[in-house]
mmJSON file of the N, C-alpha and C atoms, coordinates in Angstrom:
{"data_MODEL":{"atom_site":{
"group_PDB":["ATOM","ATOM","ATOM","ATOM","ATOM","ATOM","ATOM","ATOM","ATOM","ATOM","ATOM","ATOM","ATOM","ATOM","ATOM","ATOM","ATOM","ATOM","ATOM","ATOM","ATOM","ATOM","ATOM","ATOM","ATOM","ATOM","ATOM","ATOM","ATOM","ATOM","ATOM","ATOM","ATOM","ATOM","ATOM","ATOM","ATOM","ATOM","ATOM","ATOM","ATOM","ATOM","ATOM","ATOM","ATOM","ATOM","ATOM","ATOM","ATOM","ATOM","ATOM","ATOM","ATOM","ATOM","ATOM","ATOM","ATOM","ATOM","ATOM","ATOM","ATOM","ATOM","ATOM","ATOM","ATOM","ATOM","ATOM","ATOM","ATOM","ATOM","ATOM","ATOM","ATOM","ATOM","ATOM","ATOM","ATOM","ATOM","ATOM","ATOM","ATOM","ATOM","ATOM","ATOM","ATOM","ATOM","ATOM","ATOM","ATOM","ATOM","ATOM","ATOM","ATOM","ATOM","ATOM","ATOM","ATOM","ATOM","ATOM","ATOM","ATOM","ATOM","ATOM","ATOM","ATOM","ATOM","ATOM","ATOM","ATOM","ATOM","ATOM","ATOM","ATOM","ATOM","ATOM","ATOM","ATOM","ATOM","ATOM","ATOM","ATOM","ATOM","ATOM","ATOM","ATOM","ATOM","ATOM","ATOM","ATOM","ATOM","ATOM","ATOM","ATOM","ATOM","ATOM","ATOM","ATOM","ATOM","ATOM","ATOM","ATOM","ATOM","ATOM","ATOM","ATOM","ATOM","ATOM","ATOM","ATOM","ATOM","ATOM","ATOM","ATOM","ATOM","ATOM","ATOM","ATOM","ATOM","ATOM","ATOM","ATOM","ATOM","ATOM","ATOM","ATOM","ATOM","ATOM","ATOM","ATOM","ATOM","ATOM","ATOM","ATOM","ATOM","ATOM","ATOM","ATOM","ATOM","ATOM","ATOM","ATOM","ATOM","ATOM","ATOM","ATOM","ATOM","ATOM","ATOM","ATOM","ATOM","ATOM","ATOM","ATOM","ATOM","ATOM","ATOM","ATOM","ATOM","ATOM","ATOM","ATOM","ATOM","ATOM","ATOM","ATOM","ATOM","ATOM","ATOM","ATOM","ATOM"],
"id":[1,2,3,4,5,6,7,8,9,10,11,12,13,14,15,16,17,18,19,20,21,22,23,24,25,26,27,28,29,30,31,32,33,34,35,36,37,38,39,40,41,42,43,44,45,46,47,48,49,50,51,52,53,54,55,56,57,58,59,60,61,62,63,64,65,66,67,68,69,70,71,72,73,74,75,76,77,78,79,80,81,82,83,84,85,86,87,88,89,90,91,92,93,94,95,96,97,98,99,100,101,102,103,104,105,106,107,108,109,110,111,112,113,114,115,116,117,118,119,120,121,122,123,124,125,126,127,128,129,130,131,132,133,134,135,136,137,138,139,140,141,142,143,144,145,146,147,148,149,150,151,152,153,154,155,156,157,158,159,160,161,162,163,164,165,166,167,168,169,170,171,172,173,174,175,176,177,178,179,180,181,182,183,184,185,186,187,188,189,190,191,192,193,194,195,196,197,198,199,200,201,202,203,204,205,206,207,208,209,210],
"type_symbol":["N","C","C","N","C","C","N","C","C","N","C","C","N","C","C","N","C","C","N","C","C","N","C","C","N","C","C","N","C","C","N","C","C","N","C","C","N","C","C","N","C","C","N","C","C","N","C","C","N","C","C","N","C","C","N","C","C","N","C","C","N","C","C","N","C","C","N","C","C","N","C","C","N","C","C","N","C","C","N","C","C","N","C","C","N","C","C","N","C","C","N","C","C","N","C","C","N","C","C","N","C","C","N","C","C","N","C","C","N","C","C","N","C","C","N","C","C","N","C","C","N","C","C","N","C","C","N","C","C","N","C","C","N","C","C","N","C","C","N","C","C","N","C","C","N","C","C","N","C","C","N","C","C","N","C","C","N","C","C","N","C","C","N","C","C","N","C","C","N","C","C","N","C","C","N","C","C","N","C","C","N","C","C","N","C","C","N","C","C","N","C","C","N","C","C","N","C","C","N","C","C","N","C","C","N","C","C","N","C","C"],
"label_atom_id":["N","CA","C","N","CA","C","N","CA","C","N","CA","C","N","CA","C","N","CA","C","N","CA","C","N","CA","C","N","CA","C","N","CA","C","N","CA","C","N","CA","C","N","CA","C","N","CA","C","N","CA","C","N","CA","C","N","CA","C","N","CA","C","N","CA","C","N","CA","C","N","CA","C","N","CA","C","N","CA","C","N","CA","C","N","CA","C","N","CA","C","N","CA","C","N","CA","C","N","CA","C","N","CA","C","N","CA","C","N","CA","C","N","CA","C","N","CA","C","N","CA","C","N","CA","C","N","CA","C","N","CA","C","N","CA","C","N","CA","C","N","CA","C","N","CA","C","N","CA","C","N","CA","C","N","CA","C","N","CA","C","N","CA","C","N","CA","C","N","CA","C","N","CA","C","N","CA","C","N","CA","C","N","CA","C","N","CA","C","N","CA","C","N","CA","C","N","CA","C","N","CA","C","N","CA","C","N","CA","C","N","CA","C","N","CA","C","N","CA","C","N","CA","C","N","CA","C","N","CA","C","N","CA","C","N","CA","C","N","CA","C","N","CA","C"],
"label_alt_id":[null,null,null,null,null,null,null,null,null,null,null,null,null,null,null,null,null,null,null,null,null,null,null,null,null,null,null,null,null,null,null,null,null,null,null,null,null,null,null,null,null,null,null,null,null,null,null,null,null,null,null,null,null,null,null,null,null,null,null,null,null,null,null,null,null,null,null,null,null,null,null,null,null,null,null,null,null,null,null,null,null,null,null,null,null,null,null,null,null,null,null,null,null,null,null,null,null,null,null,null,null,null,null,null,null,null,null,null,null,null,null,null,null,null,null,null,null,null,null,null,null,null,null,null,null,null,null,null,null,null,null,null,null,null,null,null,null,null,null,null,null,null,null,null,null,null,null,null,null,null,null,null,null,null,null,null,null,null,null,null,null,null,null,null,null,null,null,null,null,null,null,null,null,null,null,null,null,null,null,null,null,null,null,null,null,null,null,null,null,null,null,null,null,null,null,null,null,null,null,null,null,null,null,null,null,null,null,null,null,null],
"label_comp_id":["MET","MET","MET","GLY","GLY","GLY","ALA","ALA","ALA","THR","THR","THR","ALA","ALA","ALA","ARG","ARG","ARG","GLU","GLU","GLU","ARG","ARG","ARG","VAL","VAL","VAL","ALA","ALA","ALA","ARG","ARG","ARG","HIS","HIS","HIS","ARG","ARG","ARG","LYS","LYS","LYS","ARG","ARG","ARG","LEU","LEU","LEU","LEU","LEU","LEU","ALA","ALA","ALA","ALA","ALA","ALA","GLY","GLY","GLY","MET","MET","MET","ARG","ARG","ARG","PRO","PRO","PRO","LEU","LEU","LEU","GLN","GLN","GLN","ILE","ILE","ILE","TRP","TRP","TRP","VAL","VAL","VAL","PRO","PRO","PRO","ASP","ASP","ASP","THR","THR","THR","ARG","ARG","ARG","ARG","ARG","ARG","PRO","PRO","PRO","GLY","GLY","GLY","PHE","PHE","PHE","ALA","ALA","ALA","GLN","GLN","GLN","GLU","GLU","GLU","CYS","CYS","CYS","ARG","ARG","ARG","ARG","ARG","ARG","GLN","GLN","GLN","SER","SER","SER","THR","THR","THR","LEU","LEU","LEU","LEU","LEU","LEU","ARG","ARG","ARG","GLU","GLU","GLU","ASP","ASP","ASP","PRO","PRO","PRO","LEU","LEU","LEU","GLU","GLU","GLU","ARG","ARG","ARG","GLU","GLU","GLU","ILE","ILE","ILE","LEU","LEU","LEU","ALA","ALA","ALA","PHE","PHE","PHE","LEU","LEU","LEU","GLU","GLU","GLU","GLU","GLU","GLU","ALA","ALA","ALA","ALA","ALA","ALA","ASN","ASN","ASN","ARG","ARG","ARG","GLU","GLU","GLU","ASP","ASP","ASP","TRP","TRP","TRP","ASP","ASP","ASP"],
"label_asym_id":["A","A","A","A","A","A","A","A","A","A","A","A","A","A","A","A","A","A","A","A","A","A","A","A","A","A","A","A","A","A","A","A","A","A","A","A","A","A","A","A","A","A","A","A","A","A","A","A","A","A","A","A","A","A","A","A","A","A","A","A","A","A","A","A","A","A","A","A","A","A","A","A","A","A","A","A","A","A","A","A","A","A","A","A","A","A","A","A","A","A","A","A","A","A","A","A","A","A","A","A","A","A","A","A","A","A","A","A","A","A","A","A","A","A","A","A","A","A","A","A","A","A","A","A","A","A","A","A","A","A","A","A","A","A","A","A","A","A","A","A","A","A","A","A","A","A","A","A","A","A","A","A","A","A","A","A","A","A","A","A","A","A","A","A","A","A","A","A","A","A","A","A","A","A","A","A","A","A","A","A","A","A","A","A","A","A","A","A","A","A","A","A","A","A","A","A","A","A","A","A","A","A","A","A","A","A","A","A","A","A"],
"label_entity_id":["1","1","1","1","1","1","1","1","1","1","1","1","1","1","1","1","1","1","1","1","1","1","1","1","1","1","1","1","1","1","1","1","1","1","1","1","1","1","1","1","1","1","1","1","1","1","1","1","1","1","1","1","1","1","1","1","1","1","1","1","1","1","1","1","1","1","1","1","1","1","1","1","1","1","1","1","1","1","1","1","1","1","1","1","1","1","1","1","1","1","1","1","1","1","1","1","1","1","1","1","1","1","1","1","1","1","1","1","1","1","1","1","1","1","1","1","1","1","1","1","1","1","1","1","1","1","1","1","1","1","1","1","1","1","1","1","1","1","1","1","1","1","1","1","1","1","1","1","1","1","1","1","1","1","1","1","1","1","1","1","1","1","1","1","1","1","1","1","1","1","1","1","1","1","1","1","1","1","1","1","1","1","1","1","1","1","1","1","1","1","1","1","1","1","1","1","1","1","1","1","1","1","1","1","1","1","1","1","1","1"],
"label_seq_id":[1,1,1,2,2,2,3,3,3,4,4,4,5,5,5,6,6,6,7,7,7,8,8,8,9,9,9,10,10,10,11,11,11,12,12,12,13,13,13,14,14,14,15,15,15,16,16,16,17,17,17,18,18,18,19,19,19,20,20,20,21,21,21,22,22,22,23,23,23,24,24,24,25,25,25,26,26,26,27,27,27,28,28,28,29,29,29,30,30,30,31,31,31,32,32,32,33,33,33,34,34,34,35,35,35,36,36,36,37,37,37,38,38,38,39,39,39,40,40,40,41,41,41,42,42,42,43,43,43,44,44,44,45,45,45,46,46,46,47,47,47,48,48,48,49,49,49,50,50,50,51,51,51,52,52,52,53,53,53,54,54,54,55,55,55,56,56,56,57,57,57,58,58,58,59,59,59,60,60,60,61,61,61,62,62,62,63,63,63,64,64,64,65,65,65,66,66,66,67,67,67,68,68,68,69,69,69,70,70,70],
"pdbx_PDB_ins_code":[null,null,null,null,null,null,null,null,null,null,null,null,null,null,null,null,null,null,null,null,null,null,null,null,null,null,null,null,null,null,null,null,null,null,null,null,null,null,null,null,null,null,null,null,null,null,null,null,null,null,null,null,null,null,null,null,null,null,null,null,null,null,null,null,null,null,null,null,null,null,null,null,null,null,null,null,null,null,null,null,null,null,null,null,null,null,null,null,null,null,null,null,null,null,null,null,null,null,null,null,null,null,null,null,null,null,null,null,null,null,null,null,null,null,null,null,null,null,null,null,null,null,null,null,null,null,null,null,null,null,null,null,null,null,null,null,null,null,null,null,null,null,null,null,null,null,null,null,null,null,null,null,null,null,null,null,null,null,null,null,null,null,null,null,null,null,null,null,null,null,null,null,null,null,null,null,null,null,null,null,null,null,null,null,null,null,null,null,null,null,null,null,null,null,null,null,null,null,null,null,null,null,null,null,null,null,null,null,null,null],
"Cartn_x":[-86.544,-87.509,-88.378,-88.821,-89.266,-90.591,-91.381,-92.917,-93.677,-95.008,-95.646,-96.327,-97.065,-97.895,-99.142,-99.538,-100.759,-100.383,-99.119,-98.511,-97.954,-97.626,-97.523,-98.408,-99.808,-100.635,-101.416,-101.341,-101.793,-101.181,-99.809,-98.995,-99.225,-99.613,-99.78,-101.362,-102.505,-103.542,-103.712,-102.805,-102.845,-101.911,-100.934,-100.82,-101.853,-102.172,-103.296,-104.44,-104.932,-105.898,-105.365,-103.823,-103.504,-103.437,-103.509,-103.228,-104.644,-105.521,-107.218,-107.685,-107.265,-107.956,-108.8,-109.505,-110.679,-110.715,-111.032,-110.692,-112.564,-112.472,-113.823,-113.872,-114.701,-114.871,-115.733,-115.648,-116.834,-116.815,-117.811,-118.369,-118.692,-118.18,-118.186,-118.786,-119.513,-119.295,-118.274,-118.399,-117.155,-117.41,-116.586,-116.483,-116.023,-115.543,-115.232,-115.822,-117.211,-118.113,-118.71,-119.028,-119.706,-121.364,-121.501,-122.776,-122.663,-121.793,-121.681,-121.416,-120.902,-121.075,-122.21,-122.652,-124.116,-125.227,-125.08,-125.997,-125.694,-124.53,-124.019,-124.705,-124.764,-125.364,-126.682,-127.54,-129.111,-129.275,-128.825,-128.968,-128.733,-127.784,-127.222,-128.384,-128.883,-130.103,-131.268,-131.56,-132.652,-132.588,-131.714,-131.551,-131.419,-131.037,-130.429,-131.321,-132.72,-133.857,-134.691,-134.062,-134.982,-134.622,-135.572,-135.545,-135.126,-135.336,-134.585,-133.135,-132.925,-131.616,-130.634,-130.97,-130.444,-130.468,-131.61,-131.4,-130.412,-130.203,-129.46,-127.784,-127.579,-126.503,-126.083,-126.944,-126.78,-126.571,-127.205,-127.301,-125.73,-125.182,-123.804,-122.898,-122.922,-121.654,-121.998,-122.862,-122.938,-122.467,-122.861,-122.345,-120.849,-120.377,-118.602,-117.746,-117.087,-116.028,-114.684,-114.094,-113.297,-111.89,-112.114,-111.076,-109.622,-109.312,-107.908,-107.417,-108.549,-108.025,-106.603,-106.157,-105.177,-103.855],
"Cartn_y":[9.669,11.136,10.823,11.646,11.64,11.448,10.82,10.764,11.921,11.554,12.857,12.947,14.124,14.917,13.986,13.274,12.349,11.119,10.393,9.312,9.157,10.634,10.881,10.863,11.495,11.4,10.105,9.644,8.151,7.383,7.364,6.477,6.997,8.08,8.963,8.613,8.466,7.749,6.453,5.555,4.3,4.192,4.713,4.893,5.073,6.171,6.254,5.242,4.672,3.819,2.469,2.185,1.255,1.452,2.593,3.261,2.903,2.442,2.742,4.16,5.056,6.034,6.227,7.065,7.071,8.506,9.178,10.65,10.901,12.229,12.754,14.53,14.509,15.819,16.826,18.047,18.687,20.162,20.568,22.074,22.528,24.081,24.848,26.24,27.329,28.195,29.126,29.99,30.659,32.335,32.3,33.498,34.558,34.798,35.704,36.512,35.603,35.939,37.125,38.129,39.245,39.135,39.546,39.31,38.461,37.827,36.593,37.188,38.364,39.057,39.585,40.12,40.856,39.277,38.467,37.291,36.594,36.761,36.221,36.646,38.22,39.216,39.11,39.097,38.928,37.743,36.397,35.302,35.444,36.108,36.279,37.191,38.422,38.896,38.544,37.589,36.577,35.719,35.442,34.2,35.312,36.309,37.333,37.25,37.282,37.168,35.892,34.915,33.763,32.719,32.422,32.105,30.26,29.995,28.486,28.295,29.233,29.312,29.818,30.55,30.953,29.565,28.757,27.472,26.283,26.454,25.691,26.033,27.207,27.99,27.75,27.633,27.226,25.947,25.204,23.626,23.036,23.702,23.494,23.635,25.003,25.528,24.706,24.252,23.271,21.792,21.328,20.192,20.03,21.07,21.364,20.465,19.813,19.612,20.2,21.141,22.122,22.027,21.25,20.746,20.906,20.0,19.784,21.184,22.019,22.583,23.819,23.458,24.915,24.774],
"Cartn_z":[130.747,131.041,132.535,133.253,134.383,134.361,135.505,135.148,135.292,134.163,134.193,135.643,135.747,136.664,137.233,135.813,135.718,136.594,136.318,136.579,138.091,138.736,140.078,140.673,139.847,141.192,141.272,140.082,140.292,141.274,141.522,142.497,143.567,143.947,145.49,145.675,144.609,145.007,145.44,144.719,144.77,146.376,146.6,147.958,149.074,148.855,149.99,149.784,148.686,148.857,149.651,149.342,150.194,151.262,152.05,153.398,153.963,153.026,153.846,153.775,152.816,152.709,151.761,151.513,150.496,150.095,148.529,148.309,148.883,148.863,149.286,148.992,148.358,147.792,148.611,148.678,149.537,148.82,148.646,148.114,149.445,149.401,150.784,149.958,150.912,150.18,149.975,148.903,148.281,149.243,149.969,150.686,150.398,149.013,148.173,147.186,146.669,146.249,146.833,145.886,145.804,146.709,147.78,148.836,149.646,149.768,151.02,152.238,152.321,153.713,153.949,153.076,153.245,153.719,153.094,153.32,154.771,155.056,156.432,157.581,157.49,158.377,158.214,157.157,157.122,157.992,157.775,158.201,159.626,160.037,161.679,162.133,161.608,162.061,162.475,161.45,161.74,162.753,163.376,164.323,165.689,165.613,166.344,168.06,167.362,168.72,168.614,168.045,167.863,169.0,170.137,171.024,171.101,169.799,169.87,169.602,168.776,168.52,169.86,170.613,172.097,172.838,172.712,173.472,172.859,171.635,170.867,171.239,171.301,171.595,172.841,174.008,175.627,175.63,174.9,174.877,174.612,173.048,172.659,173.809,174.213,175.35,176.508,176.996,178.035,177.433,176.694,176.311,175.591,175.38,175.107,176.033,175.637,176.757,176.466,177.308,176.578,177.937,178.788,179.886,179.43,178.378,178.041,176.888,176.446,175.597,175.693,176.837,176.593,176.178],
"occupancy":[1.0,1.0,1.0,1.0,1.0,1.0,1.0,1.0,1.0,1.0,1.0,1.0,1.0,1.0,1.0,1.0,1.0,1.0,1.0,1.0,1.0,1.0,1.0,1.0,1.0,1.0,1.0,1.0,1.0,1.0,1.0,1.0,1.0,1.0,1.0,1.0,1.0,1.0,1.0,1.0,1.0,1.0,1.0,1.0,1.0,1.0,1.0,1.0,1.0,1.0,1.0,1.0,1.0,1.0,1.0,1.0,1.0,1.0,1.0,1.0,1.0,1.0,1.0,1.0,1.0,1.0,1.0,1.0,1.0,1.0,1.0,1.0,1.0,1.0,1.0,1.0,1.0,1.0,1.0,1.0,1.0,1.0,1.0,1.0,1.0,1.0,1.0,1.0,1.0,1.0,1.0,1.0,1.0,1.0,1.0,1.0,1.0,1.0,1.0,1.0,1.0,1.0,1.0,1.0,1.0,1.0,1.0,1.0,1.0,1.0,1.0,1.0,1.0,1.0,1.0,1.0,1.0,1.0,1.0,1.0,1.0,1.0,1.0,1.0,1.0,1.0,1.0,1.0,1.0,1.0,1.0,1.0,1.0,1.0,1.0,1.0,1.0,1.0,1.0,1.0,1.0,1.0,1.0,1.0,1.0,1.0,1.0,1.0,1.0,1.0,1.0,1.0,1.0,1.0,1.0,1.0,1.0,1.0,1.0,1.0,1.0,1.0,1.0,1.0,1.0,1.0,1.0,1.0,1.0,1.0,1.0,1.0,1.0,1.0,1.0,1.0,1.0,1.0,1.0,1.0,1.0,1.0,1.0,1.0,1.0,1.0,1.0,1.0,1.0,1.0,1.0,1.0,1.0,1.0,1.0,1.0,1.0,1.0,1.0,1.0,1.0,1.0,1.0,1.0,1.0,1.0,1.0,1.0,1.0,1.0],
"B_iso_or_equiv":[0.0,0.0,0.0,0.0,0.0,0.0,0.0,0.0,0.0,0.0,0.0,0.0,0.0,0.0,0.0,0.0,0.0,0.0,0.0,0.0,0.0,0.0,0.0,0.0,0.0,0.0,0.0,0.0,0.0,0.0,0.0,0.0,0.0,0.0,0.0,0.0,0.0,0.0,0.0,0.0,0.0,0.0,0.0,0.0,0.0,0.0,0.0,0.0,0.0,0.0,0.0,0.0,0.0,0.0,0.0,0.0,0.0,0.0,0.0,0.0,0.0,0.0,0.0,0.0,0.0,0.0,0.0,0.0,0.0,0.0,0.0,0.0,0.0,0.0,0.0,0.0,0.0,0.0,0.0,0.0,0.0,0.0,0.0,0.0,0.0,0.0,0.0,0.0,0.0,0.0,0.0,0.0,0.0,0.0,0.0,0.0,0.0,0.0,0.0,0.0,0.0,0.0,0.0,0.0,0.0,0.0,0.0,0.0,0.0,0.0,0.0,0.0,0.0,0.0,0.0,0.0,0.0,0.0,0.0,0.0,0.0,0.0,0.0,0.0,0.0,0.0,0.0,0.0,0.0,0.0,0.0,0.0,0.0,0.0,0.0,0.0,0.0,0.0,0.0,0.0,0.0,0.0,0.0,0.0,0.0,0.0,0.0,0.0,0.0,0.0,0.0,0.0,0.0,0.0,0.0,0.0,0.0,0.0,0.0,0.0,0.0,0.0,0.0,0.0,0.0,0.0,0.0,0.0,0.0,0.0,0.0,0.0,0.0,0.0,0.0,0.0,0.0,0.0,0.0,0.0,0.0,0.0,0.0,0.0,0.0,0.0,0.0,0.0,0.0,0.0,0.0,0.0,0.0,0.0,0.0,0.0,0.0,0.0,0.0,0.0,0.0,0.0,0.0,0.0,0.0,0.0,0.0,0.0,0.0,0.0],
"pdbx_formal_charge":[null,null,null,null,null,null,null,null,null,null,null,null,null,null,null,null,null,null,null,null,null,null,null,null,null,null,null,null,null,null,null,null,null,null,null,null,null,null,null,null,null,null,null,null,null,null,null,null,null,null,null,null,null,null,null,null,null,null,null,null,null,null,null,null,null,null,null,null,null,null,null,null,null,null,null,null,null,null,null,null,null,null,null,null,null,null,null,null,null,null,null,null,null,null,null,null,null,null,null,null,null,null,null,null,null,null,null,null,null,null,null,null,null,null,null,null,null,null,null,null,null,null,null,null,null,null,null,null,null,null,null,null,null,null,null,null,null,null,null,null,null,null,null,null,null,null,null,null,null,null,null,null,null,null,null,null,null,null,null,null,null,null,null,null,null,null,null,null,null,null,null,null,null,null,null,null,null,null,null,null,null,null,null,null,null,null,null,null,null,null,null,null,null,null,null,null,null,null,null,null,null,null,null,null,null,null,null,null,null,null],
"auth_seq_id":[1,1,1,2,2,2,3,3,3,4,4,4,5,5,5,6,6,6,7,7,7,8,8,8,9,9,9,10,10,10,11,11,11,12,12,12,13,13,13,14,14,14,15,15,15,16,16,16,17,17,17,18,18,18,19,19,19,20,20,20,21,21,21,22,22,22,23,23,23,24,24,24,25,25,25,26,26,26,27,27,27,28,28,28,29,29,29,30,30,30,31,31,31,32,32,32,33,33,33,34,34,34,35,35,35,36,36,36,37,37,37,38,38,38,39,39,39,40,40,40,41,41,41,42,42,42,43,43,43,44,44,44,45,45,45,46,46,46,47,47,47,48,48,48,49,49,49,50,50,50,51,51,51,52,52,52,53,53,53,54,54,54,55,55,55,56,56,56,57,57,57,58,58,58,59,59,59,60,60,60,61,61,61,62,62,62,63,63,63,64,64,64,65,65,65,66,66,66,67,67,67,68,68,68,69,69,69,70,70,70],
"auth_comp_id":["MET","MET","MET","GLY","GLY","GLY","ALA","ALA","ALA","THR","THR","THR","ALA","ALA","ALA","ARG","ARG","ARG","GLU","GLU","GLU","ARG","ARG","ARG","VAL","VAL","VAL","ALA","ALA","ALA","ARG","ARG","ARG","HIS","HIS","HIS","ARG","ARG","ARG","LYS","LYS","LYS","ARG","ARG","ARG","LEU","LEU","LEU","LEU","LEU","LEU","ALA","ALA","ALA","ALA","ALA","ALA","GLY","GLY","GLY","MET","MET","MET","ARG","ARG","ARG","PRO","PRO","PRO","LEU","LEU","LEU","GLN","GLN","GLN","ILE","ILE","ILE","TRP","TRP","TRP","VAL","VAL","VAL","PRO","PRO","PRO","ASP","ASP","ASP","THR","THR","THR","ARG","ARG","ARG","ARG","ARG","ARG","PRO","PRO","PRO","GLY","GLY","GLY","PHE","PHE","PHE","ALA","ALA","ALA","GLN","GLN","GLN","GLU","GLU","GLU","CYS","CYS","CYS","ARG","ARG","ARG","ARG","ARG","ARG","GLN","GLN","GLN","SER","SER","SER","THR","THR","THR","LEU","LEU","LEU","LEU","LEU","LEU","ARG","ARG","ARG","GLU","GLU","GLU","ASP","ASP","ASP","PRO","PRO","PRO","LEU","LEU","LEU","GLU","GLU","GLU","ARG","ARG","ARG","GLU","GLU","GLU","ILE","ILE","ILE","LEU","LEU","LEU","ALA","ALA","ALA","PHE","PHE","PHE","LEU","LEU","LEU","GLU","GLU","GLU","GLU","GLU","GLU","ALA","ALA","ALA","ALA","ALA","ALA","ASN","ASN","ASN","ARG","ARG","ARG","GLU","GLU","GLU","ASP","ASP","ASP","TRP","TRP","TRP","ASP","ASP","ASP"],
"auth_asym_id":["A","A","A","A","A","A","A","A","A","A","A","A","A","A","A","A","A","A","A","A","A","A","A","A","A","A","A","A","A","A","A","A","A","A","A","A","A","A","A","A","A","A","A","A","A","A","A","A","A","A","A","A","A","A","A","A","A","A","A","A","A","A","A","A","A","A","A","A","A","A","A","A","A","A","A","A","A","A","A","A","A","A","A","A","A","A","A","A","A","A","A","A","A","A","A","A","A","A","A","A","A","A","A","A","A","A","A","A","A","A","A","A","A","A","A","A","A","A","A","A","A","A","A","A","A","A","A","A","A","A","A","A","A","A","A","A","A","A","A","A","A","A","A","A","A","A","A","A","A","A","A","A","A","A","A","A","A","A","A","A","A","A","A","A","A","A","A","A","A","A","A","A","A","A","A","A","A","A","A","A","A","A","A","A","A","A","A","A","A","A","A","A","A","A","A","A","A","A","A","A","A","A","A","A","A","A","A","A","A","A"],
"auth_atom_id":["N","CA","C","N","CA","C","N","CA","C","N","CA","C","N","CA","C","N","CA","C","N","CA","C","N","CA","C","N","CA","C","N","CA","C","N","CA","C","N","CA","C","N","CA","C","N","CA","C","N","CA","C","N","CA","C","N","CA","C","N","CA","C","N","CA","C","N","CA","C","N","CA","C","N","CA","C","N","CA","C","N","CA","C","N","CA","C","N","CA","C","N","CA","C","N","CA","C","N","CA","C","N","CA","C","N","CA","C","N","CA","C","N","CA","C","N","CA","C","N","CA","C","N","CA","C","N","CA","C","N","CA","C","N","CA","C","N","CA","C","N","CA","C","N","CA","C","N","CA","C","N","CA","C","N","CA","C","N","CA","C","N","CA","C","N","CA","C","N","CA","C","N","CA","C","N","CA","C","N","CA","C","N","CA","C","N","CA","C","N","CA","C","N","CA","C","N","CA","C","N","CA","C","N","CA","C","N","CA","C","N","CA","C","N","CA","C","N","CA","C","N","CA","C","N","CA","C","N","CA","C","N","CA","C","N","CA","C","N","CA","C","N","CA","C"],
"pdbx_PDB_model_num":[1,1,1,1,1,1,1,1,1,1,1,1,1,1,1,1,1,1,1,1,1,1,1,1,1,1,1,1,1,1,1,1,1,1,1,1,1,1,1,1,1,1,1,1,1,1,1,1,1,1,1,1,1,1,1,1,1,1,1,1,1,1,1,1,1,1,1,1,1,1,1,1,1,1,1,1,1,1,1,1,1,1,1,1,1,1,1,1,1,1,1,1,1,1,1,1,1,1,1,1,1,1,1,1,1,1,1,1,1,1,1,1,1,1,1,1,1,1,1,1,1,1,1,1,1,1,1,1,1,1,1,1,1,1,1,1,1,1,1,1,1,1,1,1,1,1,1,1,1,1,1,1,1,1,1,1,1,1,1,1,1,1,1,1,1,1,1,1,1,1,1,1,1,1,1,1,1,1,1,1,1,1,1,1,1,1,1,1,1,1,1,1,1,1,1,1,1,1,1,1,1,1,1,1,1,1,1,1,1,1]
}}}
């Protein structure tokens, strides 16, 4: 009989670890959750006229190096 899924995953993880990789878990907002889009709009509206937000966006635009992005 072949290896179980648990055994295959364990071997895969062992190979990744040997290659210098490490596991990482991240949590991100659930874009499917009811109210998500409304909350995005609410936060965007709060920032729309914020002078500091405009300053930050201008800085990011200037700092972005997109010469080779074609």
